[in-house]
One Martini backbone bead per residue (centre of mass of N, CA, C, O) as a GRO file, in nm:
protein
  237
    1MET     BB    1  28.201  14.149  10.301
    2LEU     BB    2  28.237  13.959  10.030
    3PRO     BB    3  28.393  13.644   9.903
    4PHE     BB    4  28.277  13.778   9.631
    5THR     BB    5  28.179  13.864   9.327
    6ARG     BB    6  27.938  13.956   9.114
    7GLU     BB    7  28.043  13.788   8.877
    8GLN     BB    8  28.056  13.518   9.030
    9PHE     BB    9  27.761  13.507   9.112
   10LEU     BB   10  27.640  13.506   8.819
   11ALA     BB   11  27.799  13.256   8.718
   12VAL     BB   12  27.648  13.050   8.888
   13PHE     BB   13  27.375  13.079   8.739
   14VAL     BB   14  27.466  12.990   8.468
   15THR     BB   15  27.556  12.703   8.544
   16TYR     BB   16  27.298  12.615   8.691
   17ASN     BB   17  27.076  12.664   8.475
   18GLU     BB   18  27.208  12.480   8.258
   19ALA     BB   19  27.212  12.215   8.435
   20VAL     BB   20  26.881  12.208   8.525
   21TRP     BB   21  26.762  12.195   8.272
   22PRO     BB   22  26.393  12.192   8.298
   23ILE     BB   23  26.315  12.265   8.608
   24HIS     BB   24  26.171  12.536   8.570
   25VAL     BB   25  25.907  12.423   8.454
   26TRP     BB   26  25.833  12.251   8.700
   27ALA     BB   27  25.816  12.487   8.903
   28TYR     BB   28  25.577  12.629   8.764
   29GLY     BB   29  25.382  12.392   8.770
   30LEU     BB   30  25.378  12.361   9.075
   31ALA     BB   31  25.279  12.650   9.143
   32LEU     BB   32  25.010  12.627   8.995
   33VAL     BB   33  24.894  12.397   9.160
   34MET     BB   34  24.916  12.537   9.435
   35SER     BB   35  24.731  12.778   9.369
   36VAL     BB   36  24.473  12.615   9.312
   37LEU     BB   37  24.463  12.481   9.598
   38VAL     BB   38  24.424  12.751   9.748
   39ILE     BB   39  24.153  12.831   9.610
   40ARG     BB   40  24.079  12.504   9.664
   41PRO     BB   41  24.045  12.405   9.965
   42SER     BB   42  24.200  12.155  10.183
   43ALA     BB   43  24.354  11.940  10.379
   44GLN     BB   44  24.490  11.773  10.153
   45ARG     BB   45  24.587  12.017   9.979
   46SER     BB   46  24.773  12.140  10.195
   47ARG     BB   47  24.975  11.906  10.187
   48VAL     BB   48  25.063  11.955   9.895
   49VAL     BB   49  25.170  12.241   9.931
   50ALA     BB   50  25.379  12.166  10.145
   51GLY     BB   51  25.530  11.973   9.954
   52GLY     BB   52  25.616  12.191   9.753
   53LEU     BB   53  25.786  12.356   9.951
   54ALA     BB   54  25.977  12.131  10.026
   55ALA     BB   55  26.096  12.087   9.743
   56MET     BB   56  26.218  12.373   9.708
   57TRP     BB   57  26.406  12.372   9.960
   58LEU     BB   58  26.562  12.112   9.901
   59TRP     BB   59  26.670  12.180   9.625
   60THR     BB   60  26.814  12.445   9.701
   61GLY     BB   61  27.004  12.327   9.913
   62VAL     BB   62  27.144  12.113   9.728
   63ALA     BB   63  27.177  12.231   9.429
   64TYR     BB   64  27.263  12.521   9.497
   65HIS     BB   65  27.429  12.541   9.757
   66GLY     BB   66  27.589  12.261   9.754
   67MET     BB   67  27.658  12.245   9.415
   68SER     BB   68  27.719  12.571   9.353
   69PHE     BB   69  27.774  12.806   9.567
   70SER     BB   70  28.024  12.651   9.701
   71ALA     BB   71  28.240  12.747   9.483
   72ILE     BB   72  28.243  13.063   9.636
   73SER     BB   73  28.119  12.950   9.927
   74ASN     BB   74  28.136  12.816  10.244
   75GLY     BB   75  27.852  12.914  10.353
   76ALA     BB   76  27.669  12.728  10.176
   77TRP     BB   77  27.658  12.484  10.368
   78GLY     BB   78  27.485  12.622  10.583
   79PHE     BB   79  27.250  12.695  10.395
   80ALA     BB   80  27.182  12.407  10.313
   81VAL     BB   81  27.095  12.313  10.592
   82LEU     BB   82  26.863  12.513  10.632
   83PHE     BB   83  26.694  12.427  10.381
   84VAL     BB   84  26.659  12.134  10.459
   85ILE     BB   85  26.520  12.181  10.726
   86GLN     BB   86  26.278  12.331  10.609
   87GLY     BB   87  26.177  12.101  10.434
   88LEU     BB   88  26.134  11.902  10.674
   89LEU     BB   89  25.928  12.082  10.823
   90PHE     BB   90  25.712  12.070  10.605
   91ILE     BB   91  25.672  11.768  10.627
   92GLU     BB   92  25.604  11.747  10.927
   93ALA     BB   93  25.380  11.981  10.954
   94GLY     BB   94  25.224  11.974  10.665
   95VAL     BB   95  25.209  11.667  10.575
   96LEU     BB   96  25.188  11.479  10.836
   97ARG     BB   97  25.019  11.694  11.043
   98GLY     BB   98  24.847  11.933  10.919
   99ARG     BB   99  24.942  12.253  11.014
  100LEU     BB  100  24.844  12.357  10.730
  101ALA     BB  101  24.606  12.620  10.613
  102PHE     BB  102  24.499  12.681  10.309
  103GLY     BB  103  24.374  13.002  10.165
  104GLN     BB  104  24.125  13.270  10.220
  105PRO     BB  105  24.166  13.529  10.382
  106LYS     BB  106  24.085  13.800  10.535
  107GLY     BB  107  24.130  14.066  10.365
  108TRP     BB  108  24.450  14.203  10.255
  109THR     BB  109  24.638  13.961  10.303
  110ALA     BB  110  24.576  13.805  10.043
  111TRP     BB  111  24.679  14.018   9.846
  112LEU     BB  112  24.972  14.012   9.947
  113GLY     BB  113  25.020  13.716   9.895
  114TRP     BB  114  24.976  13.729   9.585
  115ALA     BB  115  25.192  13.943   9.534
  116LEU     BB  116  25.433  13.764   9.621
  117VAL     BB  117  25.384  13.540   9.420
  118ALA     BB  118  25.410  13.724   9.168
  119TRP     BB  119  25.690  13.832   9.223
  120ALA     BB  120  25.848  13.560   9.228
  121SER     BB  121  25.731  13.444   8.936
  122ILE     BB  122  25.725  13.723   8.752
  123ALA     BB  123  25.866  13.997   8.835
  124TYR     BB  124  26.150  13.902   8.904
  125PRO     BB  125  26.255  13.807   8.619
  126LEU     BB  126  26.171  14.065   8.464
  127LEU     BB  127  26.348  14.264   8.622
  128GLY     BB  128  26.613  14.131   8.548
  129GLN     BB  129  26.591  14.188   8.247
  130VAL     BB  130  26.563  14.500   8.260
  131LEU     BB  131  26.850  14.523   8.431
  132GLY     BB  132  27.046  14.305   8.262
  133HIS     BB  133  26.976  14.007   8.396
  134GLY     BB  134  26.998  13.772   8.201
  135TYR     BB  135  26.949  13.487   8.075
  136PRO     BB  136  27.121  13.282   8.310
  137ALA     BB  137  27.202  13.546   8.515
  138ILE     BB  138  26.959  13.441   8.716
  139PRO     BB  139  26.729  13.401   8.943
  140MET     BB  140  26.507  13.135   8.972
  141PHE     BB  141  26.214  13.007   9.011
  142GLY     BB  142  26.201  12.751   9.273
  143ILE     BB  143  26.558  12.721   9.273
  144THR     BB  144  26.606  12.978   9.452
  145PRO     BB  145  26.617  13.144   9.745
  146CYS     BB  146  26.457  13.417   9.718
  147PRO     BB  147  26.204  13.328   9.558
  148VAL     BB  148  26.124  13.107   9.759
  149THR     BB  149  26.084  13.293  10.005
  150ILE     BB  150  25.871  13.482   9.888
  151PHE     BB  151  25.667  13.259   9.820
  152THR     BB  152  25.636  13.161  10.110
  153PHE     BB  153  25.523  13.421  10.229
  154GLY     BB  154  25.273  13.426  10.054
  155LEU     BB  155  25.155  13.153  10.163
  156PHE     BB  156  25.139  13.232  10.460
  157LEU     BB  157  24.910  13.451  10.395
  158LEU     BB  158  24.744  13.184  10.273
  159THR     BB  159  24.605  13.141  10.564
  160THR     BB  160  24.354  13.010  10.824
  161GLU     BB  161  24.588  12.942  11.017
  162SER     BB  162  24.829  12.904  11.220
  163VAL     BB  163  25.167  12.927  11.197
  164PRO     BB  164  25.420  12.758  11.277
  165ARG     BB  165  25.701  12.885  11.417
  166ARG     BB  166  25.921  12.687  11.295
  167LEU     BB  167  25.853  12.793  10.991
  168LEU     BB  168  25.973  13.104  11.029
  169VAL     BB  169  26.274  13.130  11.096
  170ILE     BB  170  26.440  13.076  10.833
  171PRO     BB  171  26.303  13.278  10.639
  172VAL     BB  172  26.378  13.528  10.810
  173VAL     BB  173  26.681  13.489  10.808
  174TRP     BB  174  26.704  13.498  10.495
  175SER     BB  175  26.589  13.783  10.455
  176LEU     BB  176  26.847  13.914  10.581
  177ILE     BB  177  27.066  13.790  10.410
  178GLY     BB  178  26.954  13.832  10.118
  179GLY     BB  179  26.871  14.134  10.144
  180SER     BB  180  27.154  14.251  10.210
  181ALA     BB  181  27.306  14.129   9.962
  182ALA     BB  182  27.145  14.282   9.741
  183PHE     BB  183  27.292  14.554   9.779
  184LEU     BB  184  27.585  14.449   9.719
  185LEU     BB  185  27.480  14.305   9.428
  186ALA     BB  186  27.262  14.454   9.269
  187THR     BB  187  26.944  14.318   9.341
  188PRO     BB  188  26.637  14.457   9.340
  189GLN     BB  189  26.444  14.202   9.347
  190ASP     BB  190  26.548  14.152   9.666
  191TRP     BB  191  26.473  14.393   9.852
  192PRO     BB  192  26.192  14.303   9.979
  193LEU     BB  193  26.314  14.080  10.164
  194LEU     BB  194  26.413  14.257  10.408
  195VAL     BB  195  26.091  14.327  10.498
  196SER     BB  196  25.902  14.076  10.468
  197GLY     BB  197  25.945  13.908  10.720
  198PHE     BB  198  25.832  14.111  10.943
  199THR     BB  199  25.568  14.170  10.800
  200VAL     BB  200  25.455  13.882  10.807
  201LEU     BB  201  25.469  13.843  11.110
  202ALA     BB  202  25.271  14.072  11.184
  203LEU     BB  203  25.027  13.961  11.022
  204LEU     BB  204  25.009  13.682  11.155
  205ARG     BB  205  24.964  13.789  11.441
  206ARG     BB  206  24.708  13.948  11.385
  207ASP     BB  207  24.538  13.708  11.273
  208ALA     BB  208  24.563  13.528  11.524
  209ASP     BB  209  24.422  13.724  11.718
  210ARG     BB  210  24.156  13.741  11.562
  211ARG     BB  211  24.083  13.439  11.571
  212ARG     BB  212  24.081  13.416  11.877
  213ASP     BB  213  23.856  13.621  11.930
  214GLU     BB  214  23.641  13.474  11.763
  215ARG     BB  215  23.638  13.214  11.930
  216GLU     BB  216  23.561  13.343  12.200
  217ARG     BB  217  23.289  13.458  12.106
  218ARG     BB  218  23.163  13.186  12.025
  219MET     BB  219  23.180  13.057  12.304
  220VAL     BB  220  23.003  13.262  12.452
  221ARG     BB  221  22.746  13.229  12.271
  222SER     BB  222  22.716  12.908  12.327
  223GLN     BB  223  22.640  12.985  12.597
  224PRO     BB  224  22.427  13.010  12.838
  225GLY     BB  225  22.377  13.347  12.841
  226GLY     BB  226  22.560  13.459  12.644
  227LEU     BB  227  22.802  13.731  12.583
  228ASP     BB  228  22.933  13.956  12.397
  229PRO     BB  229  23.219  14.119  12.474
  230SER     BB  230  23.165  14.375  12.304
  231HIS     BB  231  22.894  14.439  12.447
  232HIS     BB  232  23.006  14.458  12.727
  233GLU     BB  233  23.193  14.699  12.672
  234ALA     BB  234  22.971  14.894  12.569
  235ARG     BB  235  22.805  14.894  12.839
  236PHE     BB  236  23.070  14.935  13.059
  237GLY     BB  237  23.288  15.142  12.919
   0.00000   0.00000   0.00000
């Protein structure tokens, strides 16, 4: 049972969206720049993308959870802390240490990543409009928790190296919190959030294992007289 009604929840978005306008436009502009940098990746550009994610999480933690959602829920203060921590983690791991490498991974993982990016930025607000949750009584892209989390998952799938585990914890936790609340609050655009967290984790783990196997095969081939392990298995399996 939630400590507020659906009407109170939507009223928060009305007040919030009207107060922060036109930050919505800046959020879309930032996302566009980040998407272009993912398409044309480099180490320095990956740091910029990580900085964009940090800005979205920090803004959402302070402006939405701390200054708006807290009016109807004391739990918002805890959520604000989580989002600020996640933003600082993006700065630490992605901006300062360069531990995130964005780009176009092999296979259909990239397609799913772009699908989540499109869902968060385009389909999400449009679906809200279709379902009668018209602006300003809807969560907007880049500045509210669920769209930011879905967008983050999409970008995690658009990486070419393993994502540090510490960056995954809070988004997955929020996918469970926000996704379950979506059913209670009748916001279908958030329903995919409930399963996206563990789906993205599974795909990232699979891709990390594949990249590790590829590195091991390259190391074996580079050694004098090295033999591809797959050929070895085919010969003696």
